[in-house]
C-alpha positions, 0 to 999 in steps of 0.5 A, spaced: 373 586 534 375 593 534 382 596 532 383 589 529 382 585 523 377 579 523 381 572 522 380 569 515 375 563 516 377 557 512 372 551 510 374 545 514 380 548 517 382 553 523 383 560 523 390 562 521 392 569 524 398 573 522 402 571 528 402 563 526 408 561 524 409 559 516 408 552 514 414 548 514 416 545 507 415 538 506 421 534 507 426 533 501 426 526 499 433 523 498 435 523 490 436 516 487 443 513 487 447 515 481 450 510 476 457 508 479 460 508 472 458 516 471 461 518 478 468 521 479 469 516 484 468 509 482 467 505 488 464 499 485 471 495 484 476 501 481 476 508 484 480 514 481 481 520 485 483 526 482 485 532 486 485 539 483 490 544 485 497 544 488 494 541 495 491 535 492 495 529 488 491 524 484 491 517 486 489 511 483 486 505 488 483 499 485 480 494 490 477 487 488 471 485 492 467 479 492 460 482 492 462 487 487 465 483 481 470 479 479 474 476 473 472 480 466 468 485 470 473 487 475 479 487 469 474 492 465 473 497 471 480 497 473 482 498 465 477 504 465 480 507 471 487 507 469 485 510 462 481 515 465 487 517 469 488 525 468 496 524 468 501 520 465 505 519 472 501 517 478 503 519 485 500 514 489 497 507 487 494 502 491 492 495 489 488 490 493 486 483 490 484 477 492 487 473 486 494 472 483 492 472 476 490 479 476 498 480 476 499 478 469 494 483 467 496 489 462 492 494 467 496 492 473 503 492 469 501 499 466 499 501 473 506 499 476 510 503 470 506 509 471 507 509 479 512 515 480 510 516 488 508 510 493 505 503 491 501 499 495 500 492 494 495 488 499 491 482 499 487 479 505 488 472 504 494 468 501 495 468 494 498 462 489 504 467 488 506 474 487 512 477 484 515 483 486 511 489 483 515 492 477 515 499 479 521 502 477 519 509 478 516 509 485 520 512 491 516 507 496 513 500 496 509 496 501 507 489 500 502 485 505 499 478 503 499 473 509 502 466 507 504 468 500 510 467 496 513 473 494 518 472 488 524 476 488 527 477 480 531 472 478 539 474 477 539 471 471 533 475 468 533 482 465 532 485 472 527 491 473 531 497 475 529 500 482 533 506 482 529 511 485 526 506 491 527 509 497 523 505 502 521 498 502 516 495 507 514 487 506 509 484 511 507 477 512 510 474 506 514 469 504 520 471 500 522 466 494 527 466 488 534 464 487 537 470 490 538 473 498 534 479 499 541 483 501 544 481 494 538 483 491 537 490 495 545 491 493 544 490 486 537 493 484 536 498 490 542 503 491 538 509 494 534 505 499 534 509 505 528 505 509 527 497 510 522 494 514 521 487 515 515 484 519 513 477 520 517 475 513 519 468 512 523 464 507 530 462 505 532 469 502 532 472 509 536 466 512 543 470 512 541 477 511 547 481 510 546 489 508 552 493 505 550 500 503 551 507 505 544 509 503 540 505 508 538 510 514 532 506 517 532 498 519 526 495 522 526 488 523 520 485 527 517 478 529 522 474 524 523 467 527 530 463 528 528 458 523 528 464 518 533 469 520 539 466 523 544 472 522 544 479 521 550 483 518 549 490 517 554 495 514 551 502 513 555 508 515 549 512 515 544 508 519 541 512 524 535 508 526 535 501 528 530 496 531 530 489 531 524 486 535 522 479 537 528 476 533 533 471 535 529 469 541 533 462 542 539 462 538 543 456 537 550 455 536 557 455 540 556 462 543 557 465 536 555 472 533 548 472 530 548 480 529 553 485 527 553 492 526 558 497 523 556 504 522 561 510 522 560 511 529 561 504 532 562 497 530 561 490 533 556 485 535 549 487 537 548 480 540 553 476 544 
């Protein structure tokens, strides 16, 4: 071949020219999964996510899953996640449990005490009982547990202070305890600005009376007539009021079932 170069002959193969594309490398095989206990995130039962810098906040998330461990193993992982947390105060705490017995654990109490931002306690099914989380330094609290009796602190007991609580959301629970919800909020939550009640039951809600200058948002939905018989709100700074699927079949001789008093108006909401 003139002006050119003969291709190299490879025994048992094909001639390979200079213009032939290079051989593709072998496909990389996935690395074996690491031990969950050695990761920064612990997805097995307890997970800790620590942000770096000012744009991220460290959060603590503890979740009880039937296929991932119960009892002593769950407690050990939850305690370890709490001990490894990088800061004394925890901006966000999220706990999802399937057993009410965990509420008496030391890790649960410490997590609530260290919460300085938002707290979420949830359960996918009914629990034997649940006490209002003792998060004295938290600014927001959300509890969601279907058909679970949520006990408010006893007025005769040494009450925990919820002086920083600005937002309270209760869903699907049945309120228990010896005191009405309005009385508890007036004595223990002086800075509460937002109150949301969704599908809540229990005698503590039968006659809901709110007397507060701090409340700005009140959202009550899907509370039946057997639970909530009257609503009396005196909130001078209330700016958003939503009452849905309540008082659907009021009884009585035409009396008032809901009354609102603010700095702009006062009088019955429902005649």
